[in-house]
N, C-alpha and C positions, 0 to 999 in steps of 0.2 A: 381621537388621534392616538392617545396613549395605548388604547386597546389594540389598535391596528399595528402599532409598532411592536408591541409584545407578541402578537400572533406571528408577525413576520420574523421576528428574532427566533421564536420557538421553531418555526418551520425551517429556517436556515440551519439552526443547531441540529435538528433532527436529520436533515439531509446530510450534513457533514458526518454525523454519527454513523449513519448507514453506509456512507461512501468510503470512509477510511479503511474499515476492515476488508472491504472488497479489494481495494488497491493493495493492501498488505498481503492478502491471500494470493493475488496474482503474482506479486513479487516473490513470494515463497515458492510458488509453483515454478517460476522461472529458475530459481536457485536449484530446486530439486532436479529439474530437467537438465540444467547445465552440469550438475554433479554426476548425473547418470551418463551423460555423453562423454565426459572426461573424468573417469574414475580416479585417475592419479591426482587430480586437483591442480594440475600444472597451470591451467588457464586461470583458476581462481587465485592461486598464489601470485601469478604474474600481475593480475589486476590489483591485488592488494598492495603490491610493492610499487606500483606506478603512481 
């Protein structure tokens, strides 16, 4: 029972470790895309002040 719990915990931790950087990279790509579309940054500034 303890071994199964340890293996399950390790697999969940591994999945989270690999999933979080992928989500962060997608968010960074969205930021770069929005910055390229609105080079003056007006949209970003407006979102930060809201």
